[in-house]
C-alpha positions in Angstrom: 37.5 -8.9 8.4 34.6 -9.1 6.1 32.7 -12.4 5.8 32.8 -14.1 2.4 29.5 -14.4 0.6 29.9 -16.4 -2.6 27.7 -18.3 -5.0 24.4 -17.2 -6.5 23.2 -15.5 -3.3 26.3 -13.4 -3.2 25.7 -12.3 -6.8 22.2 -11.3 -6.0 23.0 -9.4 -2.9 26.3 -7.7 -3.8 26.2 -4.1 -2.6 23.2 -4.5 -0.3 23.5 -3.7 3.4 21.4 -5.8 5.8 19.4 -4.9 8.9 18.1 -7.4 11.4 14.5 -8.2 10.5 11.6 -8.8 12.7 8.5 -10.8 11.8 5.4 -12.1 13.6 5.1 -15.8 13.8 2.1 -17.7 12.2 0.4 -20.3 14.3 1.3 -23.2 11.9 3.1 -23.8 8.7 1.4 -24.7 5.3 2.4 -28.3 6.0 0.4 -28.4 9.2 3.4 -28.3 11.5 2.9 -26.0 14.6 5.1 -23.0 14.1 8.3 -23.2 16.2 9.6 -19.8 17.2 13.1 -21.3 17.4 13.2 -21.7 13.6 15.2 -19.2 11.7 12.6 -16.9 10.2 12.9 -15.3 6.8 10.2 -12.5 7.1 6.8 -14.1 7.5 7.2 -16.4 4.4 9.2 -19.3 5.9 10.9 -20.7 8.9 14.0 -22.9 8.6 15.0 -25.6 11.1 18.7 -25.8 12.0 20.5 -27.7 9.3 22.5 -29.9 11.6 25.5 -31.6 10.1 27.9 -29.3 12.0 26.4 -26.0 10.6 25.7 -23.0 12.8 23.8 -19.9 12.1 26.1 -17.0 11.0 23.8 -14.3 9.8 20.0 -13.5 9.5 19.3 -10.3 7.7 16.3 -8.4 6.3 17.2 -6.1 3.5 14.8 -3.4 2.4 15.2 -2.2 -1.1 11.6 -1.6 -2.3 11.0 -5.3 -2.2 11.2 -7.6 0.8 14.4 -9.5 0.8 15.3 -12.0 3.6 18.6 -13.7 3.8 20.3 -16.2 6.2 23.6 -18.1 6.2 25.0 -21.1 8.2 28.6 -22.2 8.2 30.5 -25.4 8.9 34.1 -26.1 9.6 37.0 -23.8 10.4 37.2 -20.3 9.0 40.4 -19.3 7.1 41.6 -16.1 5.6 41.2 -15.6 1.8 41.9 -12.7 -0.4 39.0 -12.2 -2.9 39.2 -10.8 -6.4 38.8 -7.3 -5.1 42.0 -7.7 -2.9 39.9 -7.8 0.3 40.7 -10.2 3.1 37.7 -12.2 4.0 36.8 -15.3 6.1 35.8 -18.5 4.3 34.5 -21.7 5.8 34.7 -25.4 4.7 31.0 -25.0 3.7 28.4 -22.3 3.7 24.6 -22.7 3.3 22.6 -19.7 2.1 18.9 -19.1 2.2 17.2 -16.2 0.3 13.6 -15.2 -0.1 12.8 -12.3 -2.4 9.3 -10.8 -2.4 8.0 -9.8 -5.9 5.1 -7.9 -7.2 3.2 -11.2 -8.0 3.9 -14.8 -8.8 4.7 -14.2 -12.4 7.6 -11.9 -11.3 8.7 -14.5 -8.8 8.8 -17.1 -11.5 10.8 -14.8 -13.7 13.2 -14.2 -10.8 13.6 -17.9 -10.4 14.4 -18.4 -14.1 16.9 -15.6 -14.0 18.7 -17.1 -11.0 18.9 -20.5 -12.7 20.2 -19.0 -15.9 22.8 -16.9 -14.0 24.0 -20.0 -12.2 24.3 -22.0 -15.4 26.4 -19.1 -16.9 28.6 -18.8 -13.8 29.4 -22.4 -12.9 29.8 -25.8 -14.6 26.4 -27.4 -13.9 26.8 -31.2 -13.7 23.2 -32.1 -13.0 19.7 -30.5 -12.9 16.7 -32.3 -11.4 13.4 -31.6 -9.6 12.4 -32.7 -6.0 9.4 -32.2 -3.8 10.5 -31.6 -0.2 8.1 -31.1 2.6 5.4 -30.4 0.0 7.3 -27.8 -1.9 8.6 -28.5 -5.4 12.2 -27.4 -6.1 14.5 -27.2 -9.2 18.0 -28.3 -8.1 21.4 -27.9 -9.7 24.7 -29.5 -8.7 27.7 -27.6 -9.9 31.5 -27.2 -9.9 33.1 -23.9 -9.6 36.4 -24.3 -11.5 37.5 -20.7 -11.0 40.7 -19.4 -9.3 38.8 -16.5 -8.0 36.3 -18.7 -6.1 37.4 -20.3 -2.8 34.6 -22.9 -3.2 35.0 -26.0 -5.4 31.5 -27.4 -5.7 28.0 -26.9 -4.6 24.2 -27.6 -5.0 21.4 -25.1 -5.3 17.6 -25.3 -5.0 15.1 -22.9 -6.4 11.3 -22.5 -5.8 8.5 -20.1 -5.8 6.0 -19.7 -3.0 3.2 -17.3 -3.6 4.9 -14.1 -4.7 8.3 -15.1 -3.2 11.3 -16.4 -5.1 13.3 -18.7 -2.9 16.8 -19.9 -3.3 18.9 -22.3 -1.1 22.6 -23.0 -1.9 25.3 -25.1 -0.2 28.8 -24.1 -1.4 31.7 -26.3 -0.4 35.5 -26.1 -0.4 37.7 -29.1 -1.3 38.3 -29.7 2.5 34.5 -30.3 3.1 33.9 -34.1 3.3 30.1 -33.9 3.8 27.6 -35.0 1.2 26.3 -31.7 0.0 23.3 -33.0 -1.9 21.9 -35.0 1.1 22.7 -32.0 3.5 20.7 -29.6 1.2 17.8 -32.0 0.7 17.6 -32.6 4.5 17.6 -28.8 5.1 14.8 -28.3 2.5 12.8 -30.9 4.5 13.1 -28.5 7.4 11.9 -25.4 5.6 8.4 -24.6 6.6 6.3 -22.1 4.6 3.6 -19.9 6.2 0.0 -20.1 5.1 
């Protein structure tokens, strides 16, 4: 069975195949924290602490497509079978957390990527709130949304977007109706545990 990747990250990665990535560790993060090799690495741009709240790492991929693309997902709850809009049987979870880092030619391209992602999410979902937060020294634009689609197994979610150097970064937590956690607090806590390299 294929794993279900939905939300903005799925839209961005459709059709790409992943290969496990390897990166060297920096000595410390930009926030001054000593680098922990147990963090989930996305290339050499950032390391993510485990999100807690019942989430466990499902995938960590590096995709090479002319630009550096790094992608990791964590899942919570039980998996259940779901038939997607293409008629494929997939596994979905009560909640899934996505983290994506896309290397761009320079910061202006990364900013354009970020704007495109936000616009795409606003077109795809019913955005109920947009706001800004600084977490662990990094400023994010956040969107809370509802799915409202019969072809989407998830009911609601929250996403965060930022640019670090020449990388566009997206984190998204998509939740089914069965998920009783507070998605906003979970995602903000996760962003506090995202450490960027120097």
